C-alpha positions, 0 to 999 in steps of 0.5 A: 499526495503531500507525502509523494511530493515530499519524495520528489522535492527531497533529491533537490535538497542534497543527497545527505539531507535526503538520506537523513530525512528518509531514515525518519520517514521510512519507518512511518511509511512501514507502519502505514503500509502494515495498517493498509494491508490489515485494512485490505484484509479486513475489507476482503474478509468482510465482503467475502463473509457476506458473499458479496463476490458471489451474489451477482451473476450477470451485468455490471455488478458482477464486473464491479465486484470482480474488479473490486476483489482483484483491486483489494488483492493487488493493493495488499500486494503492492503494500507488501512489496513496498514494505520489502523495499523500505526494509531493504532501504533501512538495511542498506543505509543504516 
């Protein structure tokens, strides 16, 4: 949460200061996002290998596992798209 609040406070400090700080923070965020994508893939593969997504055929457990599966997929895609945005930011503001 503190990382997000930092992004909200930075524009109030001035555009030049904001761009300089973001140039330092964006590579850190890219590393974090790559780590989170790897974690999402590992969790998905481990759950798939244990057949957790196919084990439940009725009720709330099936719904919960379906939601978890799509959440892991969407989480990985979200981090992938934010990595693309961060790389674009680094290319535009060298």
